[in-house]
VEXDREN-2710 file (C-alpha; in Angstrom, 1 decimal):
% VEXDREN-2710
k/r/px/py/pz
1/MET/84.9/24.0/66.1
2/ARG/87.4/25.2/68.0
3/LYS/88.4/22.7/70.8
4/THR/88.0/24.9/73.5
5/THR/84.2/25.8/72.7
6/PRO/83.0/22.9/75.2
7/LYS/85.4/24.2/78.2
8/ARG/84.2/27.6/77.4
9/ARG/80.8/26.9/77.7
10/GLN/81.7/24.2/81.0
11/ILE/83.2/27.3/82.7
12/VAL/80.2/30.0/82.3
13/THR/77.8/27.5/83.0
14/ALA/79.4/25.8/86.0
15/GLY/80.6/29.1/87.4
16/ALA/77.2/30.5/87.3
17/ALA/75.7/27.5/89.4
18/ALA/79.2/27.8/91.8
19/ALA/77.8/31.3/92.3
20/ALA/74.2/30.7/93.0
21/ALA/74.5/28.0/95.2
22/ALA/109.3/23.7/99.8
23/ALA/110.6/20.9/100.8
24/THR/110.0/21.2/104.6
25/ALA/113.4/22.2/105.2
26/GLY/115.1/25.2/102.7
27/VAL/112.1/27.8/102.8
28/GLN/112.0/30.8/104.6
29/THR/108.7/32.3/105.5
30/GLN/107.9/35.8/106.4
31/THR/104.6/36.8/108.2
32/ALA/103.3/40.4/108.0
33/ALA/101.1/41.2/111.0
34/ALA/99.0/38.6/112.2
35/ARG/95.4/39.0/110.2
36/PRO/92.3/36.6/109.0
37/ALA/93.6/34.1/106.3
38/ALA/90.8/35.7/104.3
39/ALA/92.4/39.1/104.1
40/GLU/95.3/38.1/102.2
41/LEU/93.6/38.2/98.8
42/ALA/94.2/42.1/99.0
43/ALA/91.5/43.9/98.2
44/SER/89.5/46.9/99.1
45/THR/85.9/46.4/98.3
46/ALA/84.6/50.0/99.7
47/SER/84.6/50.6/96.1
48/THR/84.3/47.8/94.2
49/GLY/86.5/49.1/91.1
50/PRO/85.8/48.7/87.3
51/TYR/85.4/44.7/87.6
52/GLY/82.9/44.7/90.6
53/SER/85.4/42.6/92.5
54/GLY/87.0/45.7/94.3
55/VAL/90.2/47.3/93.9
56/ALA/93.7/45.4/94.9
57/GLY/95.6/46.5/97.8
58/SER/99.6/46.6/98.3
59/TRP/101.0/43.1/98.8
60/SER/104.6/44.3/99.0
61/SER/104.8/43.4/103.1
62/ALA/102.2/40.3/102.8
63/THR/103.1/37.2/104.2
64/ARG/105.6/34.8/101.7
65/ALA/107.5/31.3/101.5
66/ILE/110.5/31.4/99.7
67/SER/113.4/28.4/99.3
68/THR/116.6/29.5/99.9
69/PRO/119.1/29.4/97.1
70/GLU/120.3/26.2/98.2
71/GLN/117.3/24.8/97.7
72/ILE/116.5/26.1/94.4
73/GLN/120.0/25.4/93.2
74/ARG/119.1/21.3/94.5
75/THR/115.7/21.3/92.8
76/ARG/117.1/22.5/89.2
77/GLN/119.9/20.2/89.8
78/THR/117.7/17.2/90.6
79/GLY/115.1/17.9/88.1
80/GLY/112.5/19.1/90.2
81/VAL/109.8/21.6/90.1
82/TYR/109.8/25.5/90.8
83/MET/106.4/26.9/91.9
84/PHE/105.1/30.6/91.9
85/GLY/102.0/31.2/93.8
86/ASP/99.7/33.4/96.3
87/SER/98.4/33.1/99.5
88/VAL/96.6/29.7/99.0
89/SER/100.3/28.5/98.0
90/VAL/101.8/30.1/100.9
91/GLN/99.4/28.0/102.8
92/ASP/99.5/24.5/100.8
93/GLY/102.9/24.9/99.4
94/LYS/105.0/23.1/102.3
95/ALA/102.1/20.2/102.5
96/LEU/102.7/19.6/98.3
97/ALA/106.3/19.4/98.8
98/VAL/105.9/16.5/101.2
99/ARG/103.4/15.0/98.8
100/LEU/105.7/15.1/95.7
101/LEU/108.8/14.1/97.9
102/ASN/107.0/11.1/99.2
103/ARG/105.4/10.0/95.8
104/ASN/108.7/10.0/93.7
105/GLY/111.5/11.9/95.3
106/THR/110.8/15.5/93.8
107/GLN/112.1/18.4/95.2
108/LEU/110.2/21.8/94.8
109/ALA/111.5/25.0/95.5
110/VAL/108.8/27.6/95.9
111/HIS/108.5/31.6/95.6
112/ASN/104.8/31.9/96.9
113/TRP/103.7/35.5/97.9
114/SER/100.3/36.4/99.4
115/SER/98.2/39.2/97.7
116/ARG/100.7/39.4/94.6
117/PRO/98.8/39.5/91.5
118/THR/100.3/37.3/88.6
119/SER/102.7/40.1/87.2
120/GLY/104.7/40.0/90.5
121/ALA/104.8/36.2/90.1
122/VAL/106.3/36.2/86.7
123/ASP/108.4/38.9/87.8
124/ALA/109.8/36.3/90.3
125/LEU/110.0/33.3/87.3
126/GLN/112.2/35.9/85.1
127/GLN/114.5/36.4/88.3
128/TRP/114.9/32.9/89.3
129/ALA/115.2/31.9/85.6
130/SER/118.9/34.6/85.2
131/THR/119.9/33.6/88.2
132/TYR/119.8/29.8/88.8
133/GLY/118.2/28.8/85.1
134/LEU/115.0/26.5/85.1
135/PRO/113.9/22.9/85.3
136/ARG/111.9/21.0/82.9
137/ARG/108.8/22.1/84.7
138/ILE/107.4/25.0/86.4
139/LEU/104.2/25.2/88.4
140/MET/102.0/28.7/88.1
141/ALA/99.5/28.9/91.2
142/SER/98.6/32.5/90.6
143/GLY/95.5/34.4/89.5
144/SER/93.3/34.9/92.4
145/ASN/94.3/38.2/93.0
146/ASP/93.9/39.2/89.4
147/ILE/89.8/39.1/89.8
148/PHE/90.5/42.7/90.7
149/ASP/92.0/43.4/86.8
150/PRO/91.1/40.6/84.5
151/PRO/92.2/42.0/81.1
152/LYS/95.8/42.4/82.4
153/PHE/96.0/38.4/83.0
154/ALA/96.3/36.8/79.3
155/ALA/99.7/38.7/79.0
156/GLN/101.1/37.5/81.5
157/VAL/100.6/34.2/81.0
158/ALA/102.2/34.5/77.8
159/ARG/105.2/36.3/79.2
160/ALA/105.6/33.2/81.6
161/VAL/105.5/30.8/78.2
162/SER/108.2/33.1/76.6
163/ILE/110.5/32.9/79.7
164/VAL/109.9/29.0/80.0
165/GLY/110.6/28.3/76.5
166/GLN/109.5/25.8/74.2
167/ASN/111.4/22.9/76.0
168/ARG/109.9/22.9/79.3
169/THR/106.3/22.4/80.2
170/LEU/104.5/25.2/82.3
171/TYR/101.6/24.0/84.4
172/TRP/98.9/26.3/85.7
173/VAL/96.2/25.7/88.3
174/ASN/93.1/27.5/87.4
175/LEU/91.1/29.2/90.1
176/GLN/88.1/29.9/91.5
177/VAL/87.4/32.8/93.9
178/VAL/84.0/33.7/95.3
179/ARG/84.9/35.3/99.0
180/ARG/82.3/34.8/101.6
181/SER/83.4/37.9/103.3
182/VAL/81.7/40.0/100.9
183/SER/78.5/41.3/99.4
184/ALA/76.3/39.1/97.1
185/ALA/76.9/41.6/94.4
186/VAL/80.5/41.5/94.4
187/GLN/80.7/37.5/95.2
188/LEU/79.1/37.4/91.5
189/ALA/81.3/39.5/90.6
190/ASP/84.5/37.0/91.9
191/GLN/82.7/34.3/90.0
192/ARG/82.2/36.0/87.0
193/ASN/85.9/37.4/87.1
194/SER/87.2/33.6/88.2
195/SER/85.8/32.6/84.9
196/TRP/87.0/35.3/82.6
197/LEU/90.8/34.3/83.8
198/ASN/90.0/30.5/83.4
199/MET/88.6/31.5/80.0
200/GLN/92.3/33.1/79.6
201/LEU/94.3/30.2/80.4
202/TYR/92.1/27.8/78.0
203/ASP/92.6/30.6/75.3
204/ALA/96.7/29.9/76.1
205/GLN/96.5/26.5/76.0
206/GLU/95.3/26.7/72.2
207/ARG/98.0/28.9/71.6
208/TYR/101.0/27.0/73.5
209/PRO/101.2/23.3/73.4
210/ASN/103.9/23.3/76.5
211/LEU/100.8/24.9/78.8
212/ARG/99.2/22.6/81.0
213/ILE/96.0/23.8/82.9
214/ILE/95.3/21.8/86.1
215/ARG/91.6/22.1/86.7
216/TRP/90.8/22.8/90.2
217/ALA/87.8/25.1/89.2
218/GLU/86.2/22.1/87.4
219/TRP/87.0/19.2/90.4
220/LEU/85.3/21.9/92.7
221/TRP/82.3/22.4/90.3
222/VAL/81.5/19.0/89.8
223/LYS/80.0/18.3/92.9
224/PRO/78.5/21.2/94.4
225/TYR/79.3/20.3/98.2
226/ARG/82.6/20.9/97.6
227/LEU/82.8/24.4/97.1
228/ALA/81.5/24.5/101.0
229/ASN/83.8/21.9/102.2
230/TYR/86.8/22.4/100.0
231/LEU/87.0/26.0/100.6
232/ARG/86.9/27.4/104.2
233/ASP/86.3/31.0/103.0
234/GLY/85.4/30.6/99.2
235/VAL/89.2/30.9/98.0
236/HIS/91.5/29.0/100.6
237/PRO/91.3/25.0/100.9
238/SER/90.5/23.8/103.8
239/VAL/92.9/22.1/105.9
240/PRO/93.4/19.2/105.6
241/LEU/90.5/18.3/103.3
242/GLY/90.8/20.6/100.3
243/GLN/94.6/21.0/100.7
244/ASP/95.0/17.5/100.2
245/ALA/92.3/17.2/97.3
246/ARG/94.3/20.3/95.6
247/ASN/97.7/19.0/96.0
248/GLU/96.9/15.5/94.7
249/LEU/95.4/17.1/92.0
250/ILE/98.7/18.9/91.6
251/VAL/100.8/15.8/91.9
252/GLN/99.2/13.9/89.3
253/SER/99.8/16.4/86.8
254/LEU/103.2/16.6/87.4
255/VAL/104.2/13.0/88.1
256/GLY/101.1/11.1/87.4
END
């Protein structure tokens, strides 16, 4: 029996149940027009698209937080962590940097961009690899915006693994997306697509021994009340409760 069989079953069963029920300095944050945070998962649901969650919108002018070159170089030179994420990470990245620094002095450099699909995050990873070089730990916190086109996700995971190489560890936070602002039918599609993306991560973990999955989705599902209390809109963690919980999962994976 393949090792991922129980994990696949857990993802599908738990997902169906869920649907039913920078260091503080060194980060340059750019904000587009003021907007509700839930809108940072860029999409139009006027058309539900081929996968039911809507159609992805433009992210080029969305809010982002990107470390300065000085912080990136400091992070690589001290054996810290590079992070590439979306709007969840724009919200939570600063708190994560503080938590890591307080835990054992680990530096964090971030390239977080709201509404960005994983293809854009991997482009940023490639750019940093070419410009600065890579530390031994890379954190990908991307995938929420891939619910609009799930079949493209696996290729981006493989691309990220290829950039990182065999001698570094790629950590990936899995995802839970069920937007409360959309219809019940679209919410069901969100959950189905989230589970689809998570299964692609588990398939990749079988092939790539240096890929480590941080199981945020399972942590939420294990106690149903967490979906309401730890997510403020069905996507972004509540602050501070969900933010602290997700960041602690990440820190435990990165440094123990």
